[in-house]
N, C-alpha and C positions, 0 to 999 in steps of 0.2 A: 780369204777363206770363203767357201760357199758350201752350204749343205744343200745338195741338189734337189731337184724336183722330179718325181717319177712321172711316167707317161700319163698317169691319170690326172696330173696337175696338182699334186700335193707338195711339190717343192719347186723353188725357182730354178729356171733354166740358167745354168752357169757353165762357164769353162769354155775354152776355145781350142782350136786344133794345135797339135804339137808342132806341126810344120810351121804354122804362123808364129808360134812362140819362138822357135829357133831363128826364123828369119828376122823377126822384129828385134829380138833380144840381142843376137850377135851383131846385127847391123848397127844398132844404136849403142851397144855397150862400149864400142871403141870410140864413140864420139861424145858421150856425155859423162859427167862425173857421177860417182856413186858413193853412198854413205856407208859407214861402218855400223851395220845393224843386222841382227838376225831377222828372219822372216816371221811375220805374224799378221794377225788380222787388224785392220784399221779400226780404232775405237769409234770413229765417227761413221762407220759403215751403216747404211740403213738397215732397219730390221727386216725389210722385205728382201734384202740380199742374203740374209743368213737364216731366217726362220720361215716356215710355211706361212703363206698369206692367211690372214684371219678368215674364218669360215663366213661365207656370205649366204644369207637366206633371202629368197625373193619375197617371202611373206613377212620377214622381219626387217623393215626398212626404217624404223624409227628408233634411233639409239637411245632415246630417253624412255622408251616403253618399259614397263615393269616386266621382269622375267620371273617365272615360277621359281620356287625354292630350289628345285633340283635341276634347273637348266641354266644355261648361260646365254647372254644376249649377243648376237653376232651383228657387227656393224656392216653397213653397206660398203661396197668396195672402195668408193671414193673417200668416205669418211674413215674407214678402217686404215687406209693408207696414210691419211693425214694424222690420225691418232697415233699410228706407229712412229711417224716421223717426229712427233712432239713428245713421245714418251722417252723413258730412260733408255740409255744405250744398251747394246747387246751384252750378254753375260761376260764376254771377253773384252770389256771396254778398255782395259789397259794394255792389251796386246797390241804390238806395233808392227806394221808392215811398211817397208820402204823407208824406214827411219823417221816416220812422221807420227807424232802423237798430238792431234789437234785439240785434245781436251786438257792437256797439261797446263798447270799454273805455276810450275816450278817447285811446288810443295806437295808431297804425297798426302799429308793431312788436309791441306786445303782442298785437294781433289775429293777426298772422302767426304768432307763436310758439305761440299757443293752437291754431291750425288745423293746424300741421304734424304734430302727433301725434294728431289726431282720426281716427277711422275714416274711410276713404275709400270712397265708393260709386263703382261703375263707371258709365260713360255708359249702357250698355245694361241696367243693373240686374242683371247676372249676375256670378258669381264662379267662379274656378277653385278646385276643392277636390281636392287631391291626397292629403291625409292626413286621414282621418275623425276621428282623435283630436285634431285641432287645430281643431275646430268652434268657432264663437263661443259665448260664454256665452248661454244661452237666456232669461235674465231670470227674474223672480219672478212667477208667476201671482197675480193679485189679482182673483178673480171673472172678469169679462169684460175685464179689463185685464192688461197685462204691464208690469212695472216693470223698467227696466234701469239700475241705479246703477253708478257707478264713482268711485274716489278715486285721485288721483295726488299723490304726495308727491315733491317735487323740491328739489334744492339748486342755486342759481343765483348767477351773478355778473353785475354790471351796471356799465358805465362810461357816464357821461353828461357831455358837455362842450359848453358854449356859450361861445364866446370863450375867455377866460382862466379861467372858472369850471368846476371839475371836481367831479364827485360819483362816488365809487366805493363800491360796497357788495356784500356777500354776503348772501343772504337765503334763507330757507326759504319755499316756496310750496306751498299745498294747494289742489288743484283738485277740487271736488265737482261731478259731473255726473249727471243723471238724466233718463230719458225714460219717460213713462207713455203707453202707446198702447192704444186700444180694439181689440177683436176682434169687431165687430158685423157683421151681414149687410148693414145699410144704415147710412149715416152713419159718421162717424169723429171721435174726439176725441184730440188729441195735446197733451200737456203736457210742456214741457221746462224744466229748471232748471239753472242753473250758478252756482257761487260760487267766487271766488278769494280766498284769504286769504294775506297776506304778513307776514313778520316778519324784520326785519334782524338779522343776527348779527354783522356788522362793517361799518365804514365809515359813510358818510352817504348819504342819498338818500331820496326819498319813497316810502313804502309805498303800493301801489296796489290796494286791494281792489275787487272788482267782484261784482255780483249781477245775474242775469238770469232772469226767469220769464216764460214765454210759453205761451199756450193757443190752440189753433185747433180750432174745432168745424166740421166739414164736414157740411152737410145735403144729402142727395140728394133733390131735389124732383121733382115730376112734370114732364113736358114737357121732358126733357133740360135741366133747370135745376139748377145747383149753387150753394149759398150757403155763404159762409165767415164765421163770427163769431169775431173774434180779440180778445185782451186780453193785456196784458203790463206788466211793470215792470222797469226797469233802474236800476242804481246804479253809478257809476264816478267816478273823479276826473279832472278835466280835465288833459290832458297839457301839460307845460311847453312843448312845441313848437307847441301850438295858437296861432293868431294872436290869440285872445281871452284867452289865459292871462295872469295877473298876473306881470309881470316881477319877478324877485327874490323871489318867494313861496317860503317853506319848505314850505307845504302849500297846494296848489291847491284850488279849489272842488270840493265833492262835488256831483254832478249826480244828481237823482232825476227819472226820466221815467216817466210813466204813459201807456199807449197803449190804444186800442180801435179796432175797425174792423169794417166790414160790406161784403161784396161779393156780387154776383149775376152768374152766368155762364150763358149759354144758347147752344145750337147751333140755328140755323134752317136746317139743310141746308147750303147754300153760304155763308150769312151767319153770322158769329159775333160776338157782342157781349158786353161786360162793363161793369159800372158798380161803382164802389167809393167808399166814404167812410171817412175815418180821422180820429181826434182824438188829439192829443198834448198832455199837460200836462207842462211842464218847470219844475223848481224848483232854484235854485242856493243852496248854502250859502255862508258867509263863507270867504274865503281868509285865510291867516295869513302875515304877513311874518316875516323872520328875527328881528326884534326883538320879536316877539309881538303886533304890531299886527294887529287884525282889519279886513279890508276887506269891507264889506257889498256883496253882489252881488244883492240882492233885486230891483233894478231890471231884471234880466234875466229874471225869472220871466214865463212866458207860457203862453197856451193857443193851440193852432194846429190846423188841420185842412185837409184837401183833399178834393176830389172829382175823379174822372177817369172818362172814358167812352171806350170803344174799340169799333170795328167793323172786322171783317175779312172778306175774301172769299176763298173757297177756289178758287184757280185749279186746283190739283191737291192730292191728299193731302199732297204734300211742300212746297208753296209757298202761303203765305197772306199777301198784302199787307194792310196795315191802316193806319188813321188813328186818332189818339188826341188828346183834348183834356183839359186839366186846369185847375182853378180853385183858388186858395189864399188863405187869410187867416190872419194871426197877430195876436193881440191881447195886448199886454203888460199886466201887472197895474197898473203905474204908467204914467200917461199920458205922462210924460216921465222919462227916465233921469237919473242923477246929474249929467250934463252939460247937461241941459235939452233933449234931443232926443226927439221923439215917434217911436219906432221901430216902432210897429205898422205893418203893411204888408199889401198884397194883391198877388197874382200871377196870371198866366194864361199859358198856353202850349199848344203842340201839337206833334205830330210825326207823321211818316209813315215807314213801314218795311215790313219783310217778316219773317215767321216762316218758318223752313224746318226740315224734318225729312227728311233724306236717308237714313234707316235707323238701325239700332241704334248706329252708330259716329259719326254726325255730325249735329248739330242745334243750333239756337239762334235768335237773332233780332237784327236790327240796325235802328235807327231814327234819323232825323235830324229836328231840329225847332228851335223857338225859344221862349225864355222871357223874359217881361217882369215885373219886380218894381218896384213903386213904394211909397214910404213916406208916412206921414201928414204928416211934417215936410217942408215944401217946401225946406228947406236941404239935405236929403239927396238926392243924385242917384239917379235910378232906375237899375236894373241891367238891361241888355238883353244877352242872351247866346245864341248858337247852342248847340244841345245835340246830343250824340251819346250814345246809350244802346244797350247791346246785350250779348249774351253768346254764347259759342261753346263747345260741348262736343264733344270729338273724342277718339276712342280709336284711335290708329294701329295698335295691336296689343293682344292680350289681356294684361292686367296693367299697361298703361300708359294713363293718362288725362290729357288736357290740357284746361284750361279757361281762357278769357279773358273778362274783363268790362270794359265801358266804362260810365262814368256821368258825368253832369253835374248838379251841385247848385248852388244859390245860398244862400250863408250870410251872415247879417247880421253886422255888426261892432259892437264896443263903443268904437271909437276916435272921439273927438269930430270931427264933420264928415264922417266916412266912413260910407257906407251899408252896404257889404259887399263881397263878392267872389264870382266864379264859380269853382267848383272842378271841374277836369276830371281824372278818375281812370281809370287803367288798372291792372287787376289780372290776374295770371296765376298758375296753379298747375299743376305737373307732378307726378304721382304715379306711381311705378313699383314694382311688386312684384318685388324682387330674388330672393326665394325665397318659398315658401308662407308662411313665418313671419317674413319680414323685408320691410318696406316703407319706401321712401325718398320723401320729398316735398320739393319746392322751390317756394316761393311768393314773390312779389314784385310790385312795381309802382311807379307814380309818380303824384304828384298835382301838378298845376299850378294855383296859386291866382292868378287873374287879377283884379286890382283895376281899377275904372273909371279911364280915363285922366284924368278930372277930379279924382280923389282924390289925397291926399298920400302914400298908402302905396305901397310898391314890391312888385312881383310876387315870389313865392317858389315854389320847387319842392322837392318832397320825394321821395326815393328810398328804397325799403325792400326788403329781401330776407331770407328765412329758410330754413333747411334743417333737416330733422328725420329721424330714423330711429326706427322702432318695431319692436321684436323681440317677437313673440308667444311667450313662454316656454311658456304653455299657455293653455287657454281662459279662465282666470281672472286671469292675470298678464301684463303687458306691461312691457318695459323701454324707456324713452324717452330720447332725447337730442335737443337742438336748439341752434342758434346763429343769431343774427339781427343785422342791422345796418340802421340808419336814418340818412340824411343829409338835413338840411333846409338848403337854400341860399337866401340872401336877397340881393337887389340892394342893400339897405340894412340894416345891422345884422349881427350875428355869426351865423355858421352854427352849427347844432346837430348833434352826432353822438351816436348811442346804439349801444352794443354790449352784447349780452346772450347768455349761454350757460347751459345747465343740463342735468342728468341727473335722471331720476326713475323711479319704479316705480308702475304703475297696477294697482289691484286692482278687478276688475269682476265683476258678477254678472248 
């Protein structure tokens, strides 16, 4: 998704020619596998791809300088870009494009708790700076790059209950985060890394380590054309509340995901177009039951990819209606899974909507469409689902930012005779700066998993919420605290409840 940039330079130049879209898409769609997923915005997409660039003032070149009470400090272009890359992700961080979610950890609650203590970017890219001695850490210069590392050490408690089964544990968690950004006159490279390590100190419960590495190379080409080359790797354990998780397993499957993608965007005056390709390789390890039995899940290993094309028309600098189409294909390593079903599939869909940019305080997009997914095995019913995807970024006042995201995805199932389900997700985040050095953030949402009426599985709904406080002791130290709750209700089967809370200390440079 891109919220474009007008001719005065207030929005980024995105989107490519429709002819290029068709040529690239149809040519490659026949040669590469595609996944089962509705179209949406990548959660790891850079802020400068979706929001106007922070305002730059020639006279204001010191980001640590004090700003008057009724003004905001604008960062220099190079520092503003780095700050945006190191900040929280865009409002629609959970929306997925091309079947890839680089921020996922397998658990919705874990994602919420991870986000509530991350640095929060403002909608307009500006920040209030009352105290110059509390400026953010400026990172470590490495030639034409800047490295911004941080380490958070926390102590946490967790309660997990499914029916009569309960798991309580206390554990230590170490979060390693780092962002490497370029400072080039043209083009830009951003590399982000995150790792989470857990160790139980009491009780029972599964430790959930995660690793995420992502790189985005932006190429500023002639003729108002921008290209993005992306690559990534993610590792996480499947969450026990996931519909495809192994019931009663003491250790769920570890998921290894490799991603790569290419997109082209171009501005043709009033017409704006984009075309994008993405490939995803997913590998599942064995799950372990409480008696030590290993459950092989290699029949879920797959290679998938998508192509999408979008064209928009600028009615005004603030309103751009658009139409978008997508094609998908997923090919499993094993022609048939352990139950004898051929789960390779293909999908196609489209949507229409509008992008809007009503100034520094309100922007986003909303689209409605339809997605069709059919499987190679005739015994598996096709999945047809209306889709709604979008995001909203709103700042009612300085220091307060509200974001809302909507997404629709189609997920395959592992249950014999069941093809899969449509997942409708709503996500919201409210961040408020209580003081210059104290920020509160509340995030939450719901997921409705809608199974085909012809299937044997019952629908289920997931609710999640998390609250966090971050106190900036100084530019190098933050004190963090958070609490979160997740409830998964099922029409058939036991409900799942998860509660987690923790306090920690972040060291950053």
